[in-house]
C-alpha positions as a LaTeX table, in Angstrom:
\begin{tabular}{lrrr}
\hline
Residue & $x$ (\AA) & $y$ (\AA) & $z$ (\AA) \\
\hline
Met1 & 204.07 & 138.34 & 118.53 \\
Ala2 & 206.27 & 139.85 & 120.74 \\
Asp3 & 205.28 & 142.13 & 123.44 \\
Thr4 & 207.09 & 145.22 & 122.05 \\
Pro5 & 205.88 & 148.69 & 122.08 \\
Glu6 & 205.24 & 148.29 & 118.14 \\
Ala7 & 203.34 & 145.22 & 119.08 \\
Arg8 & 201.44 & 146.51 & 121.46 \\
Pro9 & 198.92 & 149.01 & 119.19 \\
Gln10 & 198.60 & 146.44 & 116.39 \\
Gln11 & 197.09 & 143.89 & 119.45 \\
Ala12 & 194.33 & 146.38 & 120.69 \\
Ser13 & 193.47 & 146.86 & 117.11 \\
Ala14 & 192.62 & 143.41 & 116.97 \\
Lys15 & 191.19 & 143.06 & 120.41 \\
Lys16 & 188.80 & 145.91 & 119.34 \\
Gly17 & 188.14 & 144.51 & 116.09 \\
Lys18 & 186.93 & 141.64 & 117.75 \\
Phe19 & 184.69 & 142.94 & 120.00 \\
Val20 & 182.69 & 145.29 & 117.24 \\
Ser21 & 182.50 & 141.85 & 115.31 \\
Leu22 & 180.91 & 140.31 & 118.46 \\
Leu23 & 179.16 & 143.22 & 119.44 \\
Val24 & 177.50 & 143.59 & 115.45 \\
Ile25 & 176.82 & 139.74 & 115.80 \\
Gly26 & 175.03 & 140.09 & 119.06 \\
Ala27 & 172.91 & 143.07 & 117.76 \\
Leu28 & 171.70 & 141.06 & 114.60 \\
Met29 & 171.24 & 137.85 & 116.45 \\
Ala30 & 168.68 & 140.12 & 119.29 \\
Gly31 & 166.78 & 141.77 & 116.29 \\
Glu32 & 166.23 & 138.64 & 114.60 \\
Gly33 & 164.89 & 137.63 & 117.83 \\
Val34 & 162.63 & 140.07 & 118.47 \\
Gly35 & 161.24 & 139.47 & 114.87 \\
Val36 & 160.64 & 136.07 & 114.92 \\
Phe37 & 158.95 & 136.72 & 118.21 \\
Leu38 & 156.79 & 139.42 & 116.71 \\
Leu39 & 155.60 & 137.80 & 113.49 \\
Ala40 & 154.89 & 134.73 & 115.53 \\
Asn41 & 152.15 & 136.88 & 117.73 \\
Ala42 & 150.80 & 138.54 & 114.98 \\
Leu43 & 150.42 & 135.30 & 112.59 \\
Gly44 & 149.87 & 132.50 & 115.11 \\
Pro45 & 146.67 & 131.69 & 116.87 \\
Asp46 & 145.60 & 133.00 & 120.42 \\
Pro47 & 146.63 & 130.09 & 123.26 \\
Ala48 & 143.45 & 127.86 & 124.34 \\
Pro49 & 142.54 & 128.57 & 127.85 \\
Ser50 & 143.33 & 126.41 & 130.42 \\
Leu51 & 141.75 & 125.58 & 133.69 \\
Gly52 & 142.67 & 126.97 & 137.45 \\
Val53 & 145.07 & 129.81 & 136.09 \\
Glu54 & 144.48 & 133.20 & 137.86 \\
Gly55 & 142.64 & 135.33 & 135.34 \\
Asp56 & 140.93 & 131.99 & 134.05 \\
Ser57 & 138.25 & 132.41 & 131.14 \\
Gly58 & 136.28 & 129.64 & 132.60 \\
Phe59 & 136.76 & 126.82 & 129.95 \\
Lys60 & 138.04 & 123.16 & 129.87 \\
Asp61 & 138.36 & 121.48 & 126.42 \\
Gly62 & 136.01 & 124.23 & 125.04 \\
Ile63 & 133.25 & 123.35 & 127.56 \\
Arg64 & 132.51 & 126.10 & 130.42 \\
Val65 & 133.47 & 125.23 & 133.61 \\
Glu66 & 129.90 & 126.11 & 135.23 \\
Asp67 & 128.40 & 123.35 & 133.15 \\
Phe68 & 130.03 & 120.24 & 135.65 \\
Ala69 & 129.33 & 119.71 & 138.85 \\
Glu70 & 131.15 & 117.27 & 141.79 \\
Val71 & 129.13 & 114.54 & 143.34 \\
Glu72 & 131.34 & 112.45 & 146.35 \\
Ile73 & 130.91 & 108.81 & 145.09 \\
Ala74 & 132.69 & 107.38 & 148.19 \\
Glu75 & 135.20 & 107.81 & 151.70 \\
Cys76 & 136.95 & 104.69 & 152.34 \\
Arg77 & 139.64 & 102.88 & 154.05 \\
Pro78 & 141.20 & 100.29 & 152.15 \\
Asn79 & 144.11 & 98.37 & 152.07 \\
Asn80 & 146.55 & 96.63 & 150.20 \\
Lys81 & 149.21 & 94.40 & 150.26 \\
Met82 & 150.45 & 93.66 & 146.85 \\
Ala83 & 153.75 & 94.65 & 147.80 \\
Gly84 & 154.17 & 92.10 & 150.60 \\
Lys85 & 153.57 & 94.94 & 153.00 \\
Phe86 & 150.03 & 95.73 & 154.26 \\
Ile87 & 149.26 & 99.29 & 153.67 \\
Asn88 & 146.40 & 100.92 & 154.84 \\
Phe89 & 144.50 & 104.19 & 152.76 \\
His90 & 142.30 & 106.52 & 153.41 \\
Ile91 & 140.79 & 107.47 & 150.06 \\
Arg92 & 138.07 & 110.04 & 149.22 \\
Val93 & 136.64 & 109.76 & 145.59 \\
Ser94 & 134.16 & 112.06 & 143.71 \\
Ala95 & 133.13 & 112.44 & 140.11 \\
Leu96 & 132.63 & 115.37 & 137.69 \\
Val97 & 129.51 & 115.28 & 136.01 \\
Ser98 & 127.53 & 117.24 & 133.74 \\
Ser99 & 125.81 & 119.93 & 135.13 \\
Gly100 & 122.42 & 118.77 & 133.77 \\
Asp101 & 122.92 & 115.31 & 134.71 \\
Leu102 & 123.49 & 116.37 & 138.85 \\
Asp103 & 120.18 & 115.19 & 140.08 \\
Arg104 & 120.34 & 112.01 & 138.13 \\
Ala105 & 123.88 & 111.33 & 139.37 \\
Glu106 & 123.15 & 111.62 & 142.72 \\
Arg107 & 119.89 & 109.55 & 142.75 \\
Ala108 & 122.40 & 106.70 & 140.98 \\
Val109 & 124.72 & 107.08 & 143.90 \\
Arg110 & 122.57 & 107.18 & 146.36 \\
Ala111 & 121.33 & 104.34 & 145.36 \\
Lys112 & 124.46 & 101.88 & 144.74 \\
Arg113 & 126.47 & 103.30 & 147.53 \\
Ala114 & 127.78 & 100.12 & 148.53 \\
Arg115 & 128.82 & 98.72 & 145.54 \\
Leu116 & 130.59 & 102.00 & 144.50 \\
Glu117 & 132.22 & 101.95 & 147.63 \\
Asp118 & 133.19 & 98.33 & 146.97 \\
Gly119 & 134.47 & 99.11 & 143.94 \\
Val120 & 137.15 & 101.58 & 145.33 \\
Asn121 & 137.59 & 98.85 & 147.55 \\
Thr122 & 138.77 & 96.78 & 144.97 \\
Val123 & 140.38 & 99.03 & 142.70 \\
Ile124 & 142.69 & 100.11 & 145.57 \\
Arg125 & 143.14 & 96.29 & 146.77 \\
Ser126 & 144.43 & 95.60 & 143.77 \\
Ala127 & 146.31 & 98.19 & 142.74 \\
Asp128 & 149.92 & 97.82 & 141.63 \\
Pro129 & 151.90 & 99.78 & 144.37 \\
Lys130 & 153.78 & 101.83 & 141.71 \\
Gln131 & 150.20 & 103.28 & 140.83 \\
Phe132 & 150.40 & 105.13 & 144.13 \\
Asn133 & 153.68 & 106.89 & 143.33 \\
Glu134 & 151.72 & 108.39 & 140.23 \\
Pro135 & 151.71 & 112.35 & 140.95 \\
Asp136 & 148.12 & 112.60 & 139.48 \\
Tyr137 & 146.91 & 108.86 & 140.62 \\
Leu138 & 146.31 & 108.34 & 136.55 \\
Thr139 & 146.04 & 104.85 & 136.66 \\
Ile140 & 143.90 & 104.18 & 139.52 \\
Lys141 & 141.69 & 107.46 & 138.64 \\
Arg142 & 141.24 & 105.59 & 135.06 \\
Arg143 & 140.31 & 102.07 & 136.91 \\
Leu144 & 138.09 & 103.97 & 139.04 \\
Lys145 & 136.06 & 105.58 & 136.23 \\
Gln146 & 135.85 & 101.86 & 134.56 \\
Glu147 & 134.36 & 100.55 & 137.74 \\
Phe148 & 131.71 & 103.04 & 138.07 \\
Asp149 & 130.68 & 102.82 & 134.78 \\
Arg150 & 130.36 & 99.52 & 135.26 \\
Ile151 & 128.16 & 99.82 & 138.35 \\
Leu152 & 126.13 & 102.78 & 137.34 \\
Asn153 & 125.58 & 100.78 & 133.95 \\
Asp154 & 126.20 & 104.37 & 132.04 \\
Asp155 & 129.68 & 105.37 & 130.58 \\
Gln156 & 128.72 & 109.00 & 129.92 \\
Leu157 & 127.45 & 110.27 & 133.01 \\
Ile158 & 130.42 & 110.66 & 135.07 \\
Lys159 & 133.09 & 112.72 & 133.00 \\
Glu160 & 136.26 & 112.72 & 135.67 \\
Val161 & 136.92 & 111.06 & 138.74 \\
Val162 & 138.94 & 113.11 & 141.29 \\
Ile163 & 140.59 & 112.23 & 144.07 \\
Pro164 & 140.82 & 115.10 & 146.67 \\
His165 & 142.34 & 112.86 & 149.71 \\
Leu166 & 144.15 & 109.71 & 149.23 \\
Leu167 & 146.69 & 108.96 & 152.62 \\
Gln168 & 148.50 & 106.10 & 152.81 \\
Ser169 & 149.94 & 104.36 & 156.13 \\
Gly170 & 151.18 & 101.10 & 157.84 \\
Ser171 & 155.05 & 99.69 & 157.89 \\
Gly172 & 157.29 & 100.91 & 155.09 \\
Val173 & 155.56 & 104.30 & 153.86 \\
\hline
\end{tabular}
């Protein structure tokens, strides 16, 4: 279309029509989004409580956090040369146990302290270097729990292994 004085009002009218159409479509989409949000909130279940969030209800997996206690298992300085280079570690390992089992767990850890420390050293010395790059050390924690369960001869006592400190040092680290 040529840019003539007669064509300018038609172009402005076409642009205004497109703008109004887009405005109506946008309003309908926003209304639909609000409607879906309100319907989902009204019909959906409440979110499950999480651990470690401000305003936390004190539950983890349906169990009150106060029902757990921490027991320090070991603090060791093992090394690992699985990657072909010598790496020293400083690791502190604790365990989560039921509050009712706290005394029993502390007695068991005191009675078998050397074997538990040896278990930590064995797991760290034999660990694949990739396992130390996991942000949550999940594989190492799983292996430590299996080792502790074997040493304590009780797979129900320890609920979770916690590694509050793990420091690597050596060549190439």
